[in-house]
Structure formats: C-alpha cells, structure tokens
C-alpha positions as MATLAB code, in Angstrom:
seq = 'MYKIWVDVERAGAKGLPVTVLRPPAILGVAPTAYWSVRMAYRIAAGDFAGPGDGLATLPYVHVDNLIDAILLALRSDTAVGQAYNLIDGQTTWRAHTDYFRCWLGVGPLPSLSLEAVPPGYRWRGRCSGEKAARELGYLPRVTYEEAMAEAKRYLRDSGLVKGERHPPWWANREEPRRQHRGEFCSLSLCRTNACRRRLPASAPLPLSAAPDAWR';
ca = [
      10.069    7.925   -0.413;
       9.640   11.653    0.285;
       7.933   10.864    3.610;
      10.882    8.719    4.649;
      13.303   11.598    4.172;
      10.957   13.961    6.026;
      10.907   11.555    8.971;
      14.707   11.294    8.875;
      15.064   15.087    8.938;
      12.599   15.400   11.800;
      14.435   12.776   13.829;
      17.737   14.554   13.250;
      16.200   17.900   14.216;
      15.126   16.374   17.532;
      18.689   15.326   18.248;
      18.122   11.631   17.610;
      21.049    9.704   16.081;
      20.192    8.902   12.479;
      21.862    6.509   10.049;
      20.466    5.768    6.600;
      21.028    2.315    5.103;
      20.143    1.870    1.437;
      19.547   -1.782    0.500;
      18.740   -2.588   -3.153;
      17.032   -5.867   -4.151;
      16.894   -7.968   -0.993;
      17.528  -11.685   -1.525;
      16.422  -14.353    0.919;
      13.496  -16.733    1.248;
      10.114  -16.100    2.834;
       6.561  -16.194    1.459;
       6.643  -12.422    0.883;
      10.256  -12.201   -0.398;
       9.954  -10.683   -3.865;
      13.375  -11.126   -5.446;
      13.868  -14.774   -4.436;
      10.313  -16.138   -4.224;
       7.458  -13.965   -5.467;
       9.267  -13.150   -8.715;
       9.466  -16.872   -9.480;
       5.750  -17.304   -8.820;
       4.940  -14.387  -11.111;
       7.078  -15.854  -13.874;
       5.407  -19.249  -13.429;
       1.978  -17.604  -13.602;
       2.848  -15.675  -16.779;
       2.524  -12.382  -14.926;
       5.991  -10.902  -15.266;
       7.654   -8.690  -17.861;
      11.219   -7.424  -17.582;
      12.501   -3.931  -18.305;
      13.670   -3.510  -21.908;
      16.372   -5.938  -22.989;
      16.963   -7.032  -19.391;
      20.514   -5.686  -19.231;
      19.801   -2.961  -16.682;
      21.840   -3.216  -13.485;
      20.321   -5.150  -10.593;
      22.282   -4.615   -7.372;
      21.427   -6.941   -4.502;
      21.985   -7.695   -0.829;
      21.089  -10.852    1.065;
      18.818  -10.359    4.063;
      21.313  -12.028    6.427;
      24.013   -9.633    5.255;
      21.594   -6.732    5.670;
      21.029   -7.721    9.293;
      24.797   -7.780    9.813;
      25.007   -4.254    8.390;
      22.245   -2.989   10.685;
      24.040   -4.364   13.732;
      27.336   -2.855   12.592;
      25.697    0.547   12.155;
      24.045    0.378   15.582;
      27.417   -0.250   17.196;
      29.297    2.447   15.305;
      29.530    6.084   16.387;
      30.935    6.866   12.938;
      27.642    5.820   11.355;
      25.628    8.588   13.000;
      24.587   11.145   10.407;
      25.820    8.997    7.526;
      24.162    7.117    4.659;
      25.431    3.825    3.276;
      24.714    1.777    0.166;
      24.564   -1.886    1.133;
      25.709   -3.678   -1.998;
      26.758   -7.329   -1.990;
      27.179   -7.267   -5.758;
      25.275   -6.650   -8.952;
      23.893   -8.662  -11.812;
      21.324   -7.844  -14.520;
      17.583   -8.334  -14.633;
      17.925  -10.914  -17.392;
      20.657  -12.894  -15.656;
      18.591  -12.979  -12.453;
      15.344  -14.047  -14.097;
      17.185  -16.644  -16.208;
      17.660  -18.684  -13.037;
      13.905  -18.859  -12.486;
      13.172  -19.499  -16.160;
      15.587  -22.404  -16.236;
      14.231  -23.936  -13.037;
      10.650  -23.547  -14.225;
      11.306  -24.569  -17.812;
       9.650  -21.532  -19.386;
      10.642  -19.604  -22.479;
      11.855  -16.032  -22.983;
      10.001  -13.443  -20.946;
       8.092  -10.522  -22.451;
       9.504   -7.067  -21.888;
       8.222   -3.607  -21.108;
       9.482   -0.550  -22.940;
      12.024    1.410  -20.937;
       9.692    4.403  -20.985;
       7.137    2.347  -19.039;
       9.399    1.461  -16.098;
      10.855    3.578  -13.266;
      14.275    5.152  -13.916;
      15.946    2.790  -11.454;
      14.801   -0.182  -13.522;
      16.628    0.990  -16.643;
      19.854    2.277  -15.110;
      23.104    0.658  -16.228;
      26.182    1.248  -14.149;
      28.032    0.126  -11.042;
      26.839    0.615   -7.480;
      29.453    1.072   -4.792;
      29.206   -0.212   -1.243;
      32.797    0.717   -0.483;
      31.827    3.282    2.166;
      30.018    0.658    4.251;
      32.990   -1.671    3.969;
      35.446    1.076    4.911;
      33.572    2.717    7.789;
      31.442   -0.108    9.171;
      33.618   -3.101    8.315;
      30.752   -4.557    6.308;
      31.674   -7.820    4.610;
      28.921   -9.960    3.022;
      28.823  -13.539    4.291;
      26.198  -14.937    1.913;
      27.162  -14.906   -1.769;
      24.822  -14.520   -4.735;
      25.322  -18.154   -5.699;
      24.428  -19.264   -2.171;
      21.365  -16.998   -2.200;
      20.108  -18.499   -5.465;
      20.766  -22.040   -4.240;
      18.724  -21.167   -1.153;
      15.927  -19.837   -3.382;
      15.924  -23.000   -5.477;
      15.641  -25.221   -2.396;
      12.763  -23.124   -1.083;
      10.899  -23.153   -4.396;
      11.451  -26.899   -4.772;
      10.205  -27.559   -1.232;
       7.168  -25.384   -1.918;
       6.356  -27.450   -5.012;
       6.876  -24.715   -7.606;
      10.113  -26.136   -9.007;
      10.045  -29.757  -10.107;
      13.084  -32.012  -10.387;
      16.658  -30.898  -10.904;
      17.423  -28.105  -13.335;
      20.712  -26.243  -13.417;
      21.165  -22.468  -13.734;
      22.230  -21.377  -17.211;
      25.946  -20.876  -17.703;
      25.451  -17.207  -18.639;
      23.339  -16.379  -15.572;
      25.762  -14.114  -13.708;
      28.027  -12.998  -16.563;
      28.204   -9.310  -17.309;
      28.487   -9.640  -21.085;
      25.169  -10.005  -22.937;
      24.078  -13.495  -23.937;
      23.996  -13.992  -27.708;
      20.605  -14.119  -29.377;
      19.318  -17.662  -29.788;
      17.665  -18.404  -33.103;
      15.151  -21.018  -34.086;
      12.075  -22.550  -32.552;
      13.706  -23.852  -29.422;
      13.453  -22.081  -26.109;
      16.616  -20.144  -25.291;
      16.980  -22.495  -22.347;
      18.437  -24.980  -24.828;
      21.680  -23.079  -24.231;
      21.692  -24.467  -20.675;
      24.972  -26.244  -20.010;
      23.286  -29.587  -19.363;
      20.520  -29.147  -21.974;
      18.186  -30.395  -19.230;
      15.752  -27.613  -20.022;
      15.524  -28.117  -23.798;
      11.930  -27.977  -24.906;
       9.881  -26.767  -27.850;
       7.459  -23.938  -27.156;
       3.986  -24.193  -28.706;
       3.337  -21.531  -31.307;
       0.128  -20.608  -29.524;
       1.773  -20.009  -26.149;
       0.237  -16.794  -24.759;
       2.443  -13.905  -23.790;
       2.097  -12.905  -20.123;
       0.335   -9.672  -19.339;
       2.020   -7.615  -16.682;
       2.279   -4.142  -15.304;
       5.639   -2.737  -14.265;
       7.545   -5.004  -11.846;
       6.908   -4.471   -8.158;
       8.708   -1.701   -6.299;
      12.068   -2.431   -4.759;
      11.713   -4.422   -1.554;
];
C-alpha cells in the first residue's frame, strides 16, 4: 500500500493528472473473483474463518459499477487531484457469508479472534461514497441483490452449488441475527427451511489463516 502512494506522489510531482479511486470488496464473477467466487470455494473446502462475531462492516462495489466510476473519473476535470470512496453499499461479514453457507448447505463458520485480523476486518461503521456521487455523478447500476444472484448462477453453473437454495431472510439486515440453539444448523432459520440439516458431531472445524486481502 505504501508503494502505491509513493507512485501516486511521484506521478503528481511529474505533472501527471492523478485521481485515486478506493474500491472496497469488489463483487462480480470470474474464476479469480474473491468476494463472489473464491470465498464460496473456501467455505466449501472448510478453509475459511470469519473475523470475530462477523458483524464488522463489509462495504462493497460491483465490478461493473467500478468500471462506470473509472470512466466518469477519466472524463471529469474535477476528479484530478481528488480521492473517492466507491461504495455501492455495506453489509456485514456474517450476512455476506450466510448467502454462501445457505447455498452450500454448511453449518456455522469458525471465527478468528479480532486481534488476529487486520484492523479493516474488525471495523464497524458506515462508509460514505457521497463525494463520488456529488462530484462524478456516480450512481450504481448493479445492486447487491443482483450481484449475489449473479454469484449464485455462476457457482451453480460451475457445479459448486447444487439445486435451489434460497438466501436466508436475515442476510442483508443490519441488526444481528439471534443465536440459534440446539443441534440443528443455523440454516434451519432459512425462510423456506430448504437448508435444514443435522450436523454430525464429529464434523471437523475448518483451519484457516486470516481471510485474503481486499481485492
């Protein structure tokens, strides 16, 4: 990250027009797309652990919206010398991963202590993209729901997701989901109960290092 800012300063010192765009978690499907594809594969493989209780803020932008923002910045004289947060919206780590868990039919994910994850993975607050909207006219075209529907289609076509499972009703709510008690997977709270299943007592907990860096 330090090298990036050094390069930005050097470009500005040479008189080159510089605009900084700050995308958070980038949604969209591709074999290397972490937040919509690779995260699901890691969860399926038992190689993912979330930060703490999963209620840290997860801001996002869809890749198609990000491209729109880049084009807007290139065409704007106002953007020169400015930095913009590109925020389509925000959810939580737990709400985001609950989509994948429900589609895959897996139980609650293990968690890492907050001390073991980067500061950005434990931050709780609101990110503002108002400056980009005001100065660039940035308006997201692809919604979070559309992005997750796109991810589900991709994962189903790739063979990772089998059949039809519906996202849990709490998936994009800001208030915490109540603790589920008993032997049933928390997916039994799914609106359709399509994901209800009993987890074997011997089910191994996934081993994982900190989640991948922001992409």
